[in-house]
KOLTIRO-66272 format. One record per residue: residue number from 1; residue in one letter; chain; x, y, z of N, C-alpha, C in turn. Coordinates in Angstrom, 1 decimal. Atoms other than C-alpha are relative to their C-alpha. Layout:
// residues N
+-----+---+---+--------+--------+--------+--------+--------+--------+--------+--------+--------+
:   k : r : c :    n_x :    n_y :    n_z :   ca_x :   ca_y :   ca_z :    c_x :    c_y :    c_z :
+-----+---+---+--------+--------+--------+--------+--------+--------+--------+--------+--------+
: NUM : A : A :      X :      Y :      Z :      X :      Y :      Z :      X :      Y :      Z :
...
+-----+---+---+--------+--------+--------+--------+--------+--------+--------+--------+--------+
END
This chain:
// residues 168
+-----+---+---+--------+--------+--------+--------+--------+--------+--------+--------+--------+
:   k : r : c :    n_x :    n_y :    n_z :   ca_x :   ca_y :   ca_z :    c_x :    c_y :    c_z :
+-----+---+---+--------+--------+--------+--------+--------+--------+--------+--------+--------+
:   1 : T : A :   -0.4 :    0.2 :   -1.4 :   56.3 :  -11.1 :   13.0 :   -0.7 :    0.2 :    0.9 :
:   2 : V : A :    0.5 :    0.6 :   -1.2 :   54.6 :  -12.0 :   16.3 :    1.1 :    0.3 :    1.2 :
:   3 : A : A :   -0.6 :   -0.3 :   -0.6 :   56.0 :  -10.7 :   19.7 :   -0.7 :    0.0 :    1.0 :
:   4 : T : A :    0.3 :    0.4 :   -1.2 :   54.8 :  -11.8 :   22.8 :    0.4 :    0.6 :    1.4 :
:   5 : S : A :   -1.1 :   -0.7 :   -1.1 :   56.0 :  -10.4 :   26.4 :    0.7 :   -1.6 :    0.5 :
:   6 : E : A :   -0.7 :    0.6 :   -0.5 :   57.2 :  -13.9 :   27.0 :    1.7 :   -0.4 :   -0.7 :
:   7 : D : A :   -1.3 :    0.1 :    1.2 :   60.2 :  -12.7 :   24.0 :    0.0 :   -1.2 :   -0.8 :
:   8 : Y : A :   -0.2 :    1.2 :    1.1 :   58.7 :  -15.3 :   21.7 :   -0.7 :    1.1 :   -0.8 :
:   9 : T : A :    0.5 :   -0.9 :    1.0 :   58.6 :  -14.2 :   18.5 :    0.1 :   -1.4 :   -0.6 :
:  10 : G : A :   -0.2 :    1.0 :    1.6 :   57.9 :  -16.0 :   15.2 :   -1.6 :    0.3 :   -0.8 :
:  11 : T : A :    0.4 :   -0.6 :    1.2 :   55.4 :  -15.5 :   12.0 :   -0.7 :   -1.2 :   -0.1 :
:  12 : Q : A :    2.0 :    0.6 :    0.6 :   51.9 :  -16.1 :   11.0 :   -0.2 :    0.5 :   -1.3 :
:  13 : R : A :    0.6 :   -0.4 :    1.0 :   50.7 :  -16.5 :    7.6 :   -1.3 :   -0.6 :    0.1 :
:  14 : W : A :    0.9 :   -0.3 :    0.3 :   47.4 :  -15.6 :    7.0 :   -0.1 :    0.1 :   -1.5 :
:  15 : I : A :   -0.3 :   -0.4 :    1.7 :   45.6 :  -16.1 :    3.5 :   -1.3 :    0.8 :   -0.2 :
:  16 : L : A :    1.5 :   -0.9 :    0.2 :   42.7 :  -13.1 :    2.4 :   -0.6 :   -0.5 :   -1.7 :
:  17 : T : A :    0.7 :    0.7 :    1.2 :   40.3 :  -14.3 :   -0.3 :   -1.2 :    1.1 :   -0.2 :
:  18 : I : A :    1.0 :   -1.2 :    0.4 :   38.7 :  -11.4 :   -1.9 :   -1.2 :   -0.2 :   -1.0 :
:  19 : S : A :    1.0 :    0.2 :    1.3 :   35.2 :  -12.2 :   -3.8 :   -0.3 :    0.7 :   -0.5 :
:  20 : K : A :    1.2 :   -0.1 :    0.7 :   33.5 :  -11.2 :   -6.7 :   -0.9 :    0.8 :    0.8 :
:  21 : P : A :    1.0 :   -0.4 :   -0.2 :   30.7 :   -9.5 :   -5.1 :   -0.7 :   -0.4 :   -1.7 :
:  22 : A : A :    1.2 :    0.3 :    1.0 :   27.2 :  -10.8 :   -6.1 :   -0.4 :    0.7 :   -1.4 :
:  23 : P : A :    0.6 :   -0.5 :    0.9 :   25.9 :   -9.7 :   -9.3 :   -1.7 :    0.8 :    0.7 :
:  24 : P : A :    0.0 :   -1.4 :   -0.5 :   23.3 :   -6.8 :   -8.3 :   -1.7 :   -0.9 :    0.0 :
:  25 : K : A :    1.6 :    0.4 :   -0.6 :   19.0 :   -8.0 :   -7.3 :   -0.7 :    0.8 :   -0.5 :
:  26 : I : A :    1.3 :   -0.9 :    0.5 :   16.3 :   -6.7 :   -9.5 :   -0.6 :   -0.2 :    0.2 :
:  27 : V : A :    1.7 :   -0.2 :   -0.4 :   13.6 :   -5.9 :   -8.0 :   -0.5 :    1.0 :   -1.1 :
:  28 : F : A :    0.9 :   -0.9 :    0.7 :   11.3 :   -3.7 :  -11.0 :   -1.5 :   -1.3 :    0.3 :
:  29 : Q : A :    1.2 :    0.5 :   -0.5 :    7.7 :   -3.6 :  -10.5 :   -0.7 :    1.4 :   -1.0 :
:  30 : A : A :    0.3 :   -0.5 :    1.2 :    5.0 :   -2.3 :  -13.0 :   -1.3 :    0.9 :    0.9 :
:  31 : S : A :    1.6 :    0.6 :   -0.7 :    1.5 :   -0.4 :  -11.7 :   -1.3 :   -0.9 :   -0.3 :
:  32 : A : A :    0.8 :    0.6 :    1.4 :   -0.5 :   -1.6 :  -15.0 :    1.6 :   -1.2 :   -0.8 :
:  33 : T : A :   -0.8 :    1.1 :    1.2 :    0.8 :   -4.9 :  -17.2 :   -1.4 :    0.4 :   -0.8 :
:  34 : E : A :    0.4 :    0.9 :    1.0 :   -2.2 :   -5.0 :  -19.1 :   -1.5 :    1.5 :    0.4 :
:  35 : G : A :    1.7 :   -0.1 :    0.0 :   -5.6 :   -2.6 :  -20.1 :    0.4 :    1.0 :   -1.9 :
:  36 : L : A :    0.5 :   -0.3 :    1.6 :   -7.0 :    0.2 :  -23.0 :    1.3 :    1.1 :   -0.3 :
:  37 : A : A :   -0.1 :   -1.2 :    0.6 :   -5.4 :    2.9 :  -24.9 :   -0.4 :    0.7 :    0.4 :
:  38 : P : A :   -1.1 :   -0.8 :   -0.4 :   -4.2 :    5.6 :  -23.4 :    0.9 :   -0.8 :    1.1 :
:  39 : L : A :   -0.6 :    0.8 :   -1.3 :   -2.2 :    2.8 :  -20.8 :    0.9 :    1.5 :    0.5 :
:  40 : R : A :   -1.3 :    0.0 :    0.1 :   -0.4 :    4.8 :  -18.3 :    0.6 :   -0.6 :    0.9 :
:  41 : V : A :   -0.3 :    1.0 :   -1.7 :    1.9 :    2.8 :  -16.1 :    1.6 :    1.1 :    0.8 :
:  42 : T : A :   -1.1 :   -0.4 :   -0.4 :    4.3 :    3.7 :  -13.6 :    0.5 :   -0.8 :    0.4 :
:  43 : F : A :   -0.4 :    0.9 :   -0.3 :    6.9 :    2.1 :  -13.1 :    1.4 :    0.1 :    1.5 :
:  44 : T : A :   -1.5 :    0.1 :   -0.8 :    9.7 :    1.1 :  -10.1 :    0.8 :   -0.9 :    0.0 :
:  45 : E : A :   -0.9 :    0.8 :   -0.8 :   12.8 :    0.0 :   -8.6 :    0.7 :   -0.1 :    0.8 :
:  46 : S : A :   -0.8 :   -0.3 :   -1.2 :   14.4 :   -1.0 :   -5.6 :    1.1 :   -1.0 :   -0.1 :
:  47 : S : A :   -1.8 :    0.5 :   -0.5 :   17.8 :   -3.0 :   -6.8 :    0.2 :    0.1 :    0.9 :
:  48 : T : A :   -1.0 :    0.2 :   -1.0 :   19.7 :   -4.2 :   -4.1 :    1.2 :   -0.8 :   -0.8 :
:  49 : G : A :   -1.1 :    0.9 :    0.4 :   23.5 :   -4.8 :   -4.5 :    0.9 :    1.1 :   -0.1 :
:  50 : F : A :   -0.5 :   -1.2 :    0.1 :   26.6 :   -3.0 :   -5.3 :    0.0 :    0.8 :   -1.8 :
:  51 : I : A :    0.6 :   -0.5 :    0.6 :   24.8 :   -0.6 :   -8.0 :    2.0 :    0.6 :   -0.6 :
:  52 : V : A :   -0.2 :   -0.9 :    1.1 :   26.9 :    1.0 :  -10.6 :   -0.8 :    1.2 :   -0.7 :
:  53 : S : A :    1.0 :   -1.1 :    0.6 :   24.3 :    2.6 :  -12.4 :   -1.7 :   -1.0 :   -1.0 :
:  54 : R : A :    0.9 :    0.0 :    0.3 :   20.9 :    2.3 :  -13.8 :   -1.1 :    0.5 :   -1.3 :
:  55 : V : A :    0.6 :   -0.9 :    0.8 :   18.6 :    2.6 :  -16.9 :   -1.2 :   -1.1 :   -0.3 :
:  56 : L : A :    1.5 :    0.9 :    0.2 :   15.0 :    1.9 :  -17.6 :   -0.3 :    0.5 :   -1.5 :
:  57 : E : A :    0.3 :   -0.2 :    1.2 :   13.8 :    1.9 :  -21.3 :   -1.4 :   -0.7 :    0.2 :
:  58 : A : A :    1.7 :    0.5 :   -0.4 :    9.8 :    1.4 :  -21.8 :   -0.1 :    0.6 :   -1.4 :
:  59 : I : A :    0.4 :    0.2 :    1.9 :    8.7 :    1.5 :  -26.1 :   -1.4 :   -0.5 :    0.1 :
:  60 : D : A :    1.4 :   -0.3 :    0.4 :    5.7 :    1.9 :  -27.4 :    0.6 :    0.3 :   -1.8 :
:  61 : A : A :    0.1 :   -0.6 :    1.2 :    5.4 :    4.2 :  -30.9 :    1.8 :    0.6 :    0.5 :
:  62 : E : A :   -1.2 :   -0.4 :   -0.3 :    8.0 :    5.8 :  -28.9 :    0.9 :   -0.2 :    1.5 :
:  63 : L : A :   -0.9 :    0.5 :   -1.0 :   11.4 :    5.4 :  -27.0 :    0.1 :    0.7 :    1.9 :
:  64 : L : A :   -0.3 :   -1.0 :   -1.7 :   11.2 :    6.8 :  -22.8 :    1.4 :   -1.0 :    0.5 :
:  65 : R : A :   -1.2 :    0.3 :   -0.9 :   14.4 :    6.8 :  -21.3 :    1.0 :    0.6 :    1.2 :
:  66 : V : A :   -0.4 :   -0.4 :   -0.4 :   15.5 :    6.9 :  -18.4 :    1.7 :   -0.1 :    0.9 :
:  67 : I : A :   -1.4 :    0.3 :   -0.1 :   19.6 :    7.5 :  -17.1 :   -0.6 :   -0.1 :    1.9 :
:  68 : E : A :   -0.3 :    0.1 :   -2.1 :   19.9 :    6.6 :  -13.1 :   -1.7 :    0.3 :    0.3 :
:  69 : P : A :    1.1 :   -0.5 :    0.1 :   15.6 :    6.8 :  -12.5 :   -0.2 :    0.7 :    1.9 :
:  70 : S : A :   -0.6 :   -0.9 :   -1.4 :   16.0 :    9.3 :   -8.8 :   -1.9 :   -0.8 :    1.1 :
:  71 : G : A :    1.7 :   -0.3 :   -1.3 :   11.9 :    8.0 :   -7.8 :   -0.8 :   -0.9 :   -1.3 :
:  72 : P : A :    1.0 :    0.2 :    1.2 :    8.9 :    6.5 :   -9.9 :    0.1 :    0.8 :   -1.3 :
:  73 : V : A :    0.7 :   -0.2 :    1.2 :    8.6 :    7.1 :  -13.7 :   -1.1 :   -0.8 :   -0.6 :
:  74 : S : A :    0.8 :    0.5 :    0.9 :    5.7 :    7.2 :  -15.7 :   -0.3 :    0.1 :   -1.3 :
:  75 : K : A :    0.3 :    0.7 :    1.7 :    5.2 :    6.1 :  -19.3 :   -1.7 :    0.1 :    0.0 :
:  76 : T : A :    1.8 :   -1.1 :    0.4 :    1.5 :    7.1 :  -21.3 :    0.3 :   -1.4 :   -1.4 :
:  77 : Y : A :   -0.2 :    0.8 :    2.0 :    1.3 :    4.1 :  -24.2 :   -1.0 :    0.4 :   -1.0 :
:  78 : S : A :    1.8 :   -0.4 :    0.6 :   -1.0 :    5.4 :  -26.4 :    0.0 :   -1.1 :   -1.5 :
:  79 : N : A :   -0.1 :    1.5 :    1.4 :   -0.5 :    2.2 :  -29.3 :   -0.8 :   -1.6 :    0.1 :
:  80 : P : A :    0.4 :    1.8 :   -0.3 :   -2.1 :   -1.2 :  -28.9 :    1.4 :   -0.7 :   -0.2 :
:  81 : G : A :   -1.1 :    0.0 :    0.7 :    0.2 :   -3.0 :  -29.2 :    0.8 :   -1.1 :    1.6 :
:  82 : N : A :   -0.2 :    0.8 :   -0.5 :    2.6 :   -5.9 :  -27.0 :    1.2 :    0.7 :   -0.1 :
:  83 : W : A :   -2.0 :   -0.3 :   -0.1 :    6.0 :   -4.7 :  -25.5 :   -0.5 :    0.1 :    1.2 :
:  84 : V : A :   -0.8 :   -0.1 :   -1.2 :    8.1 :   -4.7 :  -23.2 :    1.0 :    1.0 :    0.1 :
:  85 : A : A :   -0.7 :   -0.5 :   -0.8 :   10.0 :   -2.6 :  -20.6 :    0.6 :   -0.3 :    1.1 :
:  86 : K : A :   -1.6 :    0.2 :   -0.4 :   13.4 :   -3.0 :  -19.4 :    0.2 :    0.6 :    0.9 :
:  87 : L : A :   -1.2 :    0.1 :   -1.0 :   15.7 :   -2.9 :  -16.5 :    1.1 :    0.3 :   -0.2 :
:  88 : F : A :   -1.3 :    1.1 :   -0.2 :   19.4 :   -2.6 :  -16.9 :    0.1 :    0.2 :    1.1 :
:  89 : V : A :    0.0 :    0.0 :   -1.1 :   21.0 :   -2.4 :  -14.0 :    1.5 :   -1.0 :    0.6 :
:  90 : N : A :   -1.2 :    0.5 :   -0.3 :   25.0 :   -3.1 :  -13.8 :    0.8 :    0.5 :    1.0 :
:  91 : G : A :   -0.9 :   -0.1 :   -2.0 :   27.1 :   -3.3 :  -10.2 :    1.6 :   -0.4 :   -0.4 :
:  92 : V : A :   -1.7 :    0.9 :    0.0 :   30.7 :   -4.8 :   -9.5 :   -0.3 :   -0.9 :   -0.1 :
:  93 : G : A :   -0.1 :    1.7 :    0.3 :   29.5 :   -8.3 :   -9.3 :   -1.0 :   -0.1 :   -1.4 :
:  94 : G : A :    1.1 :    0.4 :    2.0 :   28.0 :   -8.2 :  -13.3 :   -1.3 :    1.0 :   -0.1 :
:  95 : R : A :    1.0 :   -1.0 :    0.1 :   25.0 :   -6.7 :  -14.5 :   -1.4 :   -0.9 :   -0.1 :
:  96 : G : A :    1.2 :    0.7 :    0.3 :   21.4 :   -7.9 :  -14.8 :   -1.6 :    0.8 :   -1.2 :
:  97 : I : A :    0.8 :   -0.4 :    0.8 :   18.2 :   -7.1 :  -16.8 :   -1.3 :   -0.6 :    0.3 :
:  98 : G : A :    1.2 :    0.4 :   -0.4 :   14.5 :   -6.8 :  -15.9 :   -1.5 :   -0.2 :   -1.1 :
:  99 : E : A :    0.8 :    0.3 :    1.5 :   11.9 :   -7.3 :  -18.4 :   -1.9 :    0.2 :    1.1 :
: 100 : I : A :    1.3 :   -0.3 :   -0.4 :    7.8 :   -6.5 :  -18.0 :   -0.5 :    0.4 :   -0.7 :
: 101 : P : A :    0.4 :   -0.4 :    1.0 :    6.0 :   -7.3 :  -20.4 :   -1.7 :    1.2 :    0.4 :
: 102 : I : A :    0.8 :   -0.3 :    0.4 :    3.1 :   -5.0 :  -21.2 :   -1.2 :   -0.2 :   -1.0 :
: 103 : V : A :    1.0 :    0.6 :    1.1 :    0.0 :   -5.2 :  -23.2 :   -1.5 :    1.3 :    0.0 :
: 104 : V : A :    1.7 :   -1.8 :    1.0 :   -2.6 :   -2.1 :  -25.1 :   -0.4 :   -0.9 :   -0.7 :
: 105 : H : A :    1.2 :    0.8 :    0.1 :   -5.6 :   -3.3 :  -26.0 :   -0.9 :    1.7 :   -0.4 :
: 106 : G : A :    1.5 :   -0.3 :    1.1 :   -8.0 :   -0.9 :  -28.6 :   -0.6 :    0.1 :   -0.3 :
: 107 : L : A :    1.3 :   -0.1 :    0.4 :  -10.8 :    0.0 :  -29.0 :   -0.5 :    0.0 :   -2.0 :
: 108 : E : A :    0.4 :    0.0 :    1.8 :  -12.1 :   -0.9 :  -32.4 :   -1.2 :    1.1 :    0.0 :
: 109 : P : A :    0.5 :   -1.6 :   -0.1 :  -13.8 :    1.8 :  -33.9 :   -1.8 :   -0.5 :   -0.1 :
: 110 : L : A :    1.7 :    0.0 :    0.1 :  -17.9 :    2.2 :  -33.6 :   -0.5 :    1.3 :   -0.6 :
: 111 : A : A :    0.7 :   -0.1 :    1.0 :  -20.5 :    3.6 :  -36.1 :   -1.0 :    0.1 :    1.1 :
: 112 : D : A :    1.1 :    0.2 :   -0.4 :  -23.8 :    4.5 :  -35.3 :   -0.7 :   -1.0 :   -0.9 :
: 113 : H : A :    0.8 :    1.4 :    0.7 :  -26.5 :    1.6 :  -35.7 :   -1.3 :    0.5 :    0.1 :
: 114 : G : A :    1.5 :    0.0 :   -0.1 :  -29.9 :    2.0 :  -36.5 :   -0.2 :   -2.0 :   -0.2 :
: 115 : V : A :    0.6 :    1.7 :    0.4 :  -32.1 :   -0.9 :  -36.1 :   -1.3 :   -0.1 :    0.0 :
: 116 : D : A :    2.0 :   -0.3 :   -0.5 :  -36.1 :   -1.4 :  -36.8 :   -0.4 :   -1.0 :    0.9 :
: 117 : E : A :    0.2 :    0.4 :   -1.4 :  -38.5 :   -2.9 :  -34.2 :   -0.3 :   -1.8 :   -0.6 :
: 118 : G : A :   -0.1 :    1.5 :    0.8 :  -38.2 :   -6.8 :  -34.2 :    1.5 :   -0.2 :   -1.0 :
: 119 : Q : A :   -1.1 :    0.8 :    0.1 :  -35.0 :   -6.6 :  -36.1 :    1.9 :    0.2 :    0.8 :
: 120 : P : A :   -0.6 :    0.3 :   -0.5 :  -32.2 :   -8.3 :  -34.0 :    1.8 :    1.4 :    0.4 :
: 121 : V : A :   -1.7 :   -1.2 :    0.2 :  -28.6 :   -6.1 :  -32.8 :    1.1 :   -0.9 :    0.8 :
: 122 : A : A :   -2.0 :    0.7 :   -0.2 :  -25.0 :   -7.3 :  -32.4 :    0.6 :    0.7 :   -0.2 :
: 123 : V : A :   -1.7 :   -1.1 :   -0.2 :  -22.3 :   -4.4 :  -31.6 :    0.9 :   -0.6 :    0.7 :
: 124 : T : A :   -1.2 :   -0.2 :   -0.7 :  -19.0 :   -5.5 :  -31.2 :    0.3 :    1.4 :    1.0 :
: 125 : L : A :   -0.7 :   -1.6 :   -1.6 :  -17.6 :   -3.0 :  -28.3 :    0.7 :   -0.2 :    0.4 :
: 126 : L : A :   -1.4 :    0.2 :   -0.4 :  -14.4 :   -4.7 :  -27.9 :    0.2 :   -1.2 :   -0.4 :
: 127 : N : A :    0.0 :    2.0 :    0.3 :  -12.8 :   -7.7 :  -28.8 :    0.5 :   -0.8 :    0.9 :
: 128 : S : A :   -0.1 :    1.3 :   -0.9 :  -12.1 :  -10.4 :  -26.7 :    0.9 :    0.1 :    0.6 :
: 129 : A : A :   -1.6 :   -0.3 :   -0.8 :   -8.5 :   -9.6 :  -25.7 :   -0.5 :    1.2 :    1.2 :
: 130 : A : A :    0.1 :   -0.9 :   -0.6 :  -10.0 :   -6.2 :  -24.5 :   -1.0 :    0.3 :    0.6 :
: 131 : A : A :    0.9 :   -0.8 :   -1.0 :  -12.9 :   -6.6 :  -22.8 :   -0.1 :   -1.3 :    1.7 :
: 132 : S : A :   -0.4 :    0.6 :   -1.8 :  -11.1 :   -9.1 :  -20.4 :    0.3 :    0.7 :    0.9 :
: 133 : V : A :   -0.9 :   -1.4 :   -0.7 :   -9.7 :   -5.8 :  -18.7 :   -0.7 :    1.0 :    0.0 :
: 134 : V : A :    0.6 :   -0.5 :    0.0 :  -12.2 :   -3.3 :  -19.7 :   -1.8 :   -0.3 :    0.1 :
: 135 : T : A :    1.4 :    0.5 :   -0.1 :  -15.8 :   -2.5 :  -18.5 :   -0.5 :    0.5 :   -1.0 :
: 136 : V : A :    1.4 :   -1.1 :    0.6 :  -18.6 :   -1.8 :  -20.8 :   -0.6 :    0.3 :    0.7 :
: 137 : T : A :    1.9 :   -0.1 :   -1.1 :  -21.6 :    0.3 :  -19.4 :   -0.6 :   -0.1 :   -1.9 :
: 138 : V : A :    1.0 :   -0.7 :    0.9 :  -24.6 :    1.1 :  -21.9 :   -0.9 :    0.6 :    0.7 :
: 139 : E : A :    0.9 :   -0.6 :   -0.8 :  -26.7 :    3.5 :  -20.2 :   -0.8 :    0.8 :   -0.7 :
: 140 : P : A :    0.8 :    1.6 :   -0.4 :  -29.8 :    2.8 :  -20.0 :    0.5 :   -1.0 :   -0.8 :
: 141 : L : A :   -0.1 :    0.8 :    1.0 :  -29.3 :   -0.1 :  -21.4 :   -1.4 :   -0.1 :    0.4 :
: 142 : P : A :    2.0 :    0.6 :    1.0 :  -32.9 :   -1.2 :  -23.0 :    0.4 :   -1.3 :    0.6 :
: 143 : Q : A :    1.0 :    1.7 :   -0.9 :  -35.3 :   -3.9 :  -21.4 :    0.1 :   -0.6 :   -1.1 :
: 144 : G : A :    0.0 :    1.3 :    1.2 :  -34.1 :   -7.4 :  -23.4 :    1.1 :    0.3 :    0.1 :
: 145 : A : A :   -1.1 :    0.1 :    1.1 :  -30.7 :   -6.3 :  -24.3 :    1.4 :   -0.6 :    1.4 :
: 146 : T : A :   -0.6 :    1.1 :   -0.9 :  -27.7 :   -7.8 :  -22.7 :    2.2 :    1.1 :   -1.0 :
: 147 : V : A :   -1.6 :    0.4 :    0.2 :  -23.8 :   -6.8 :  -22.7 :    1.1 :   -1.1 :    0.5 :
: 148 : V : A :   -1.0 :    0.7 :   -0.7 :  -21.6 :   -9.6 :  -22.6 :    1.5 :   -0.4 :   -0.7 :
: 149 : D : A :   -1.7 :   -0.8 :    0.7 :  -17.4 :   -9.4 :  -23.2 :   -0.1 :    0.2 :   -1.4 :
: 150 : G : A :   -0.3 :   -0.3 :    0.1 :  -18.1 :   -6.9 :  -24.5 :   -0.6 :    0.1 :   -1.8 :
: 151 : V : A :    1.3 :    0.3 :    0.8 :  -21.1 :   -8.0 :  -27.1 :   -0.8 :    0.9 :    0.3 :
: 152 : L : A :    1.7 :    0.0 :   -0.2 :  -24.3 :   -6.1 :  -27.0 :   -0.3 :   -0.8 :   -1.3 :
: 153 : T : A :    0.5 :    0.9 :    0.9 :  -26.8 :   -8.2 :  -28.4 :   -2.3 :    1.1 :    1.1 :
: 154 : W : A :    1.6 :   -1.0 :   -1.2 :  -30.6 :   -6.6 :  -27.9 :   -1.0 :   -0.3 :   -1.5 :
: 155 : L : A :    1.6 :    0.0 :    0.9 :  -34.1 :   -7.3 :  -29.9 :   -0.5 :    1.1 :    0.7 :
: 156 : P : A :    0.4 :   -0.8 :   -0.7 :  -35.6 :   -4.2 :  -29.6 :   -1.3 :    1.0 :   -0.1 :
: 157 : T : A :    1.9 :   -0.5 :    0.4 :  -39.8 :   -2.9 :  -29.6 :   -0.1 :    1.7 :   -0.6 :
: 158 : A : A :   -0.1 :   -1.3 :    0.9 :  -41.3 :   -0.4 :  -31.2 :    0.0 :    1.2 :    1.1 :
: 159 : D : A :    0.3 :   -0.6 :   -0.6 :  -41.3 :    1.5 :  -27.9 :    1.7 :    0.1 :    0.5 :
: 160 : Q : A :   -1.2 :    0.1 :   -0.6 :  -37.7 :    1.6 :  -27.4 :    0.6 :    0.5 :   -0.9 :
: 161 : G : A :   -1.1 :   -1.4 :   -0.2 :  -36.4 :    4.8 :  -29.3 :    0.9 :    0.3 :   -0.2 :
: 162 : G : A :   -1.8 :   -1.2 :   -0.2 :  -33.2 :    6.5 :  -28.7 :    0.6 :   -0.6 :   -0.4 :
: 163 : S : A :   -1.6 :   -0.2 :   -0.3 :  -30.2 :    7.1 :  -28.2 :    0.7 :   -0.6 :    1.0 :
: 164 : Y : A :   -0.3 :    1.3 :   -1.0 :  -28.3 :    4.6 :  -25.8 :    1.6 :    0.7 :   -0.5 :
: 165 : P : A :   -1.1 :   -0.3 :   -0.2 :  -25.1 :    6.3 :  -25.2 :    1.4 :   -1.2 :    0.7 :
: 166 : V : A :   -0.6 :    1.1 :   -0.4 :  -22.2 :    3.6 :  -24.5 :    1.9 :    0.0 :    0.7 :
: 167 : T : A :   -1.8 :   -1.5 :   -0.5 :  -18.6 :    5.0 :  -22.4 :    0.0 :   -1.3 :   -0.1 :
: 168 : V : A :   -1.4 :    1.5 :   -0.3 :  -15.7 :    2.0 :  -22.2 :    0.5 :    0.7 :    1.0 :
+-----+---+---+--------+--------+--------+--------+--------+--------+--------+--------+--------+
END
């Protein structure tokens, strides 16, 4: 009932509509998504909305599960493979999942290579997928040798004897 100063009284009806809040907006990031094992990745999240809970799962051979991360979370991926890190966010308006694929490359085993003068040598230092994200250097690089896409190619001469360390 509404009363005014002019002694008017009446009734006004109102409709109050309460809508369910929108689901949370997932914002999930990784410091690296591809690299050579062991690959250390730091995950951050800044999801928004009416959030009730958060759970971060990062899996390779071992599971890392962090309930209610309060800041950046780091994981070292020790095993080569294709992995997926997931962030599960539950909110008043629903739930959401953020996923980040993580690709971890392994090194091919290297053995000592002996070569005679005038004999060509080609040593695969990295597989082609790893060569796209990893830098290979041979120091000192022998004269006439090249490293292209993870493969060392060289035709040594008699005066090029010695050891050449490889750094990945």
